[in-house]
N, C-alpha and C positions, 0 to 999 in steps of 0.2 A: 397548381404548385409547380414552380420551375425547378427542375433537377439539373444541377451543374455537373459537367463531366469530371470524373475523378482525376486528380493530378497524376501524370504518368509514373512518377516515383512511388506514390502511394499505391497505385495499381500494381506496379512491378514487385514491390516488396510483399504485398498481400499475396500475389500469385506465387512467389517463391516460398512463402510460408506454407501455403496450401500444398505446393508440390512436395516439399520435404516432409510434410506432415501426413501425406496421403494414407499411408498404411495405418499409422496409429489412429488417425481421425476416423477412418473407415471402421476399424475394429471397435473404437469407442461408440460410434453411432449405432453399429450393429448390436452391441451389447445393450445399449440404451433402448433401442426399438424392441428387442426381445423381452425387456423387462416391463414394457408398458402394458397396462390392463385397460380394456375397454370400459370397465366399470370400476367401482371402488375396489382397491386391491384386497381389502379385507374379506371380500365375498368368497374367496377360495379358502378361507381359514377353517380349521376345525372349530366346532362349537366352543370347546373349552378355551382355545386361544382367543377367540373373539370375545367371549364373556369376560376374560381378564381385561380386554381393551376398553370395555365400557363400564366396568364394575363401579367406578367412582362417579360416573355421569348421572345426571338427574334430568327429569322432565323430558322436554322435546329432544334434547341432545341425545339422551339415552335411547329414545325410540328411533331416532334417525340413524344412529350408528348400528343399533341392533337390526333395523329394517333394511340396512344397506342401500338406503334411498338417496343419501346426500353425500357430497364430497367431504372427505375428512381433511382437515388442514392442520399441519404441525406448526407450532410456534417454538422456535429455538432461539434462546435469548442469552446475551452476554451481560444481563443486568447484574450490577452490584452497586452498593452505595459508597464504595471507596473512591471510584473513578467518577469524576464530574461528568464526563461524556456519556456514561452509561447509567447514571443515577435516574435520569428521566424515564428510562425504560420500565421502571417498576409499575407504571400505570398501564402500559400498553396491552398486556394480555387480556385484561377485562374489556378494553375497548375493542380489541380485535375479535374476541369471542362474540361480542354483541353484533359487530359488523358482519362477520361471517354468517351468523345465524340469520340476520336480516337478508343476506344474499342467497340463503338457501343451503348453507354449509354448516359444518360443525368444526370449530377450532379447539384444539387441546394443546396445553403446554407440554411439549414433548421432551424437552430437556434444556438444561443450562450448560453453557460453556464458560471456561475461565476467561478472564480479561485482566491482564496486568498492564500497568502504566509505566512506560519508559521514563516519564518525568519523575516518578517516585524512585525508580531503581537506578537512575543514572549514576554511574561511578560506584555502584554497590555490587555485591556478589550476585544478587538476584537478577541483575541485567544479563548475566550469562545464560539465563533461562529464557530470555525474551523471545529470541527468534524461534527457539524450539516450541514455544507456546503456540505458534501457528499450527504446527503439526498436531499438537494436543487438541486444539480447537477443532481442527478438521476431523480428528478421530471421534471427539465428543459429539460433533454434528452427525457423524455416521452412526453412532450408537443411538442417538435420538430418533433418527429416521429408519433405523433397522427393524423397528417393530412392524413395519409394513401395514400400518393402519391408515396411511395418509395418501391423499391425491394431490397435495400441493404443500408448499412450505413458506413460512414467513420467517426471515432471518433478521434478528434484531442485534445490531452491533455497529460500531463506529470506528474504533481506533486501529492503530498500526497493524498488528498481526491478526486482529479479530476478524475484520472483513475478509482478508484473503483466506483465513482458516475456514470461515463459514462457507465461502465459495468453493474451496477445494472439497470440503465435506459434502456440500450439496451436489457438486458435479459428479460425485460417485453415485448419486441417485439422479442421473441426468434426465430420466424420464419424467421427473416431477417438475411442474412449474414452480418457480421460486421468485419471491420479491424480497429485496433487501429493504429494511425499514430503519431509517436513521433517526437520530434524536435532535440534531441541529446544534449550532454553536452558542456559547454563552455571549452575552452582550459585551461590547468593547470595554476594556479596562484601561490600565496604564498603557501609554503608547509604547510600541515595541522598541523603538529606538531608545527611549528613555530606560527601559528595562535592560537593554544590551549595554548602555552606558554605565549603569550602576553595577552590572556584573563585571565589567572590565575594571572599574574602580576597586571593587572588592578583591579582584585578582591581584591588583597592585598594592593592596593593603591600605587604600585610601578611603574605603568605606567600611563601616562596621557590619557585623553579621545582622544586627537589628535593622540597619539600612537596607541590606539585601533582602531580608525576609519581608520587610514592608513593601518593597517593590514587587517581589514575587507574588505576594498575596493580593496586591492591587491588580496584578495581571491575570491571575487565576482565581477568580473571585466568586463564582457561582456555578450552578449546574449547567452542563452543556460542554461542548467540545472547546478546547483551547483555540483562540482566534487567529494564531499565526498559521501560515500555510505550510504546515508540516505534513507528516504522513497521514494523520487522521483526516484532515481536510482534503488531502490529495486522494485518499480512499473515496471520499464522497464524490469528488469531481469525476474520477475515473469510472466508478461504477454507474454513475448517472449517464455519462456519455456512452457507456457500453449498453445502456438500455435496461439496467437492472433495478433502478429506482423508478418510482413514478416521476414524471417530469416536474422539475422544480422542487423536489423534496429535500435536497441536500442541505441547504443553508437557511432554513426557517427556524426561528428560535424555539427552544423547548418552552412549554407552558403557554404558548400562544394558541388562540382558537384555530389558526390555520394549521399549526402542527398537528393538533388533534384531528382535524378534518382529513389531512393527508394520511395519517395513520389509519383512521377508520376506512378510508377509501382503499388502502392497501388490503385490508381484510376483505372488503367486498370484491376487489379486483382479482385476488388470488382464487376465489371461488369460481369466477367467470373463466379464468385461464385453465382451470382444471376440468371444465366441461368439454365434451367432444367438439362442439361447434367453435370454441375459442382456444382449443388446446395449444399451449405454448410451453413446451418443456424447456428447462434451463439449458439443456444440451444444444438447442437450436438458437437460443439467444447468444450464448457464448460460442461464437465461431471465429474464423480467421479475420473476417471483416470487423467484428466488434472488438477483437483484441487489438487490431491496428488502431481503431478509433480510440481505445483507451490509451494506447501509447501516444498518439497524437495529442490528446488532451493534456497528458502529463507534460509533454515537451512544450506545448504552447503556453503553459502556465508556469513553467519552471518548478514543477512539483518535486516531490520527495525522491531522493535517490534510492530509498528502500524499495521502490516499485520496480527497479531493475532486477530485484530478487522476486518480489511478490507476483508481478505479472507473468514472469517466466514460469513460476510454479503453478499459478492458476491456469495458464494456457496448457501446461503439461497435463493437468487434471482432466482437460477436455480433449486430450489426444493431439494437441497442437504444439509444434516445436518453435518457440519464439527464442531468438538469440540476441545477444548484445550487438551483433552486426546489424540486425534489423533496427534497433534503437538508433544506431549511428547513422544509417542511411536515411531514416525518417527525420532525424534531427537536422540534417543538412537542408531540408526543404520546408520544415515547419517553423514559422516565425514565432517569436516570443511576444505574446499579446497581453500578459498580465504582469503587474508590478505589485506583488503582495509580499509582506515580510515573511522570510528574510531577504527577499529580492528587492523590496522597497519598504516604505514606511507604513503603507496601508495594511489593514487586516482583512480577514475573510468577510466581515460584515460590510466593509467598504466595497469589496469586490462584488458582493451580492447586490448592493444598492446601485452600483454602476451598470448593472445589466446581468452580471453573474453568468451562470452556466448557460442560460438561454441565449444571451447575446453571443457568448463564445461559440456555441454550437452553430448559431446562425451565420456568423462571419466565416467560420471554418467550412461550413457546407457551401457557402457562396464562392469560396476560394477553391473548392474541389479538394479540400484536404481531409474530409471525412467521407466514409461510405454512408450514403443515405439509405440504401436498400438492405436494411437489416431488420431482424425481428427484435422487438422490445416488449417489455411487460405492459407498455401502453398501447401496443398494436404494431402493425408493420410500418416501417419507415422511421428514420431518425427525426423527420420534420416535426413530430410531436414535441420534441425536446427544445424547439424554438419558443414554446409557449410557457407562460408562467401561471401558477395556480393562484386564484383569489377566492375569497368568500363573498359571493354575491347574494342577492335576495333569494335565489333558488338554491343556495348552498355552494358547494365547491365546483368551480368551473375553471377552465383554462383560457387564457387570452394571449394574443401576440404581444411580444415585447417591442419597445422602440427599436428601430433599425440602426440607431446610433448609440454609442456608449454615452452614458450620462456623466462620465468622468474619465477623460483620456489620460489622466495621470496614473490611473489604476488599471484601466482595461481599454484596449485599442482594437480597431478593426484590422483585418489581415493586411490591408493595403498600407497601413501606417503602423507597423509593429515597433516595439521597443528594440528589437534586434531581428535580423533577417533569418536567424536560425534558432533552433530550440535551446532549452535551458540546460541540457545535459550533454556531456561529451564522453565518448569512449576513448580511452588512452591505451596504447600498446607500445611495446619495446622489449628490451632484453630483460626487463623485470616481470614481464607477463602482461596481463590485461587488467585495467582498472576503470572505474567510473569517476567522473568529476562533474559536480554541479557548478556551472559557470554563470548562471543567471544572476547570482548575488555577488560575483567576483568582478571587481573593476577591470576593464581591459588591460590596464597597466600591470596588473598582478597575475595575469594568466600565463606568464612565462617566468619560471624561476630556475636559476642555475646557481646552486649553492652546495656547500659540503653537508654531508649527512651527520646527524647525531642519532644514535640508535638506542631504542628502549624496548623493553618487553612488557611494559605496563604503564598505566596512567600515573601511578604513584611515583615511579622513577622520574617520569617527565616533570611532575609537579615539584619534586625536590630540586631538580636541576634548574627549573625556572626560578624558584625562590632564591636559589643560591647565585643567581645572575650568570649562570654558565651558558645561557642561550641568547644573550643580548648581542646578537650579531646576525649576519645572513646565515640561514640554516634551513635545511630540509629535515624536519623531525620524522623519523622512521619509527613506527610502533608496530612490532610484529608479534606473531603468535596470538593474534586476536581474531583468527578466521573461524569458520564454523566447526572445523574439525579440531581446533585447538581448545576453544573454550566457549563455543556457541555464538561467536561473532557479536559481542556486545557493541552497542553504540558508544562512541567516544566523544560525545557532544561536550563533555566537561572540559575538553581541551580548548574549546573555542575562545573563551575570554582571554586566556594567557597568550595564545597565538595571536589574537587580535591586538593585544598590548604590544607585542614585538613588531607587528606590522606598523602600528601607529608610531613607533619609534623610528620608522624609516628603513627598516630592514627588509630584505627579500626573505620571505617565509613561505613554507609549504609543508603539508603533511602527506606522508605516504604510509599506508597501512593496509593490512589484509583484514582489518575490522571494518565496522560500519561507522559512519558519522550519524547523522540524524536528519529527519525531515526538516529540522531547523538549521541545517548547514548554512553558513553565512558567508562572510566576505573572505574567509581564509581559503586559498587554493588547496584543495585536498584530493589526492588520488586515493580512492578508497575501494574496499572490496577486492583488493588485488588478488588475482589468482594466476598461477597456483599459489596457495598460501604457504606460510613458513612451515606449518605442521606436516605438509606433504613434501617438503624439500624444495619448495619454490625458491627462485633466486633472491627473494627478499631476505631469506635466511642467511645469505652470504654477504650482505652489505656490512661494511665496517665503518666505524666512526671516521669521518673525514673524506670518505668517498664522494667525489662530485656527482651530483644527481641533476638531471635536466627534466623538468616537468614543463611541457609546452602544450597548452590546451589548443592553441590555434593549429598546430601541426598534428595534434592527436598523439603525442609521443610521451613516453615515460621510460627513461634509461638511466642506469648507473654507468658512468663514463669510466669503466674499468675494462681492461682487455678480457676477451672471452676466456682465454686460457687461465689467466690469473683468477677470475671470478669462479670458474668451475673447479679450480684446484683448492679452493679454500675449505677449511673444516667448518662444519656446522656447529657453531660454538654454544648455542643455547637451544633449548627444546621446550615444547609446550608442557604445561603441568601434567604430571602423571595422574593415575587414577586416585592415588591417596590425596593429592593436593586438590583435586576437583571434588571436594565434599563440602558440606555445610550449605545452609540456605536451600536445601532440597536438591542441590546439584547432582548428588550421587544417584538420584532417581532417574536422571536423564542420560546416564552413561551410554545406554544402548543407542540413543539417537545421535549422540556425538560420534559414536563409532560408525554409524551408517550414513551420515549426512553427506550429500554431494557438494561439489564446488560452487562458488558464488555465481559463476556465469551460467550455471544450470539451476539457479533458483535457491541454492543452499537448502535443498529439499531432501527429505528422506523418501518422498513418494515419487519424485520425478524419474528416478532410475527404475522404478517398478512398473511404470506405465507402458503397456505394450506398444511397440513401435517408437518409443521415445528414447531417451538416453540410456542405453543398455549397459554402460560400463559398470563394473562392480565398484563398491566403495573402495577407495584407495587405502593402501596399507599405511599405518602410522609408523613414524620413525621410533 
């Protein structure tokens, strides 16, 4: 096997991350090492405690747990049958228990975690709980594992906050081996470009609600993950390249024999990883190199902007300080190799058929853009992730994939990229720092200089659009949408109307301290702006008519107003008070809203609590 030298910028960024993280990472690893047991952790329990842990077990499982002879495996699942991506998980526990038993272990369903769908809550009050659900999932994972009956964990989840939450929770038990077990995408439905066209027609009043519903139901039509390259599929891409999936597990359809075989193999493999001779704790899989590999895969595929939050928070859970500057430096040297909607017309099934994760890993390794020398759940070295799983005569095996893409309109080698640099940009200027997804934005729309129109909510924007007040060059500013204001909801519902304005020939951009979506498309959007309005950030001082310059090429975001004038302005609006942030369960999350950190630190409640990490206290509210 030929190992290619790592690109100097990849090596330099990784070294800087390791240096700045040294204290926190050392403390985390020391805590992890101190927690490890040489045998089943339940061996040290009092008899009454242990008896409670196997009271519901039967047969050989009961004898194995009682006799302390076999590894105990926790199953933590985000199953529910409301979400298409998670509905297939209902069959997994039985498969995993049988597979673990076959491998000489005992698997128990340890706990469920919530899983909410941003597609259902878009534009609704429930979306204001979406980002905070990541912290709830992490805590629920911690509760499931806190019984100390287990020597390994199987984490079942797919979508936006679910996978990062499962990871953060599992990293608090870093001494345990853990494998993420996905469900796979639904088959391809209505073409994404056609779906987007009908959404824009509806926004203009040229299509009926029945037309829109028909298009949406033809797009989201069966069990499995949505097929566009949003946060859910970015999750799968990133965690596989980080070595947390079995190779090739991300994009196999639910209900297929190969999906079941991969799931069962995860049950067998976690038992192997929990034994002393193969012991591979998640703390050693998630290190500085694997975090950089995850960022590189995100940039190379034009993945979801949400991961500029999630990867920072996951890294922090492992004692690693990842910053937006790291994203920016890596983006400058990582080429864009995938063209998947919203960056192009293909969906994730087309990407998988063209060579998928395996081809992507291979071409990035050959270009020196990934660290090969990492630990993974498949064994040491990322080279295993160049291989794809198949069902042969002898069951599940892995084989090498073709060394060329099978469709270069969808997936290209590193030497012939769609663009020479990554799909994300970091912007900075007198408004603070923001993230922009450029992979779906045409080059001619990446620089916008236009007057601001300021709103504090999507409803105000929608009324102005329908009244024709925005039919001109405009930078739409929507503020008080940050994590401390209202939980940082996604604002994806703005996209069709903004797209209409662009199609009419106007210069259009969005600036917000909120999020967009993994489906962010052709509209240039400076999002996750920090400091946010709720903490007195400069976005709170923008007035209607202020000229704003968004320049992705130069990495700039500025309001073209004198410093003295801008700083002297009154803060004219405020985030909702406690009384307004009620209903749809929002009042239950007030403590998280008060404690959450800024977007560039992962918008996390936990990041500020990690030893050696971001030690600043939660900022005061206005």
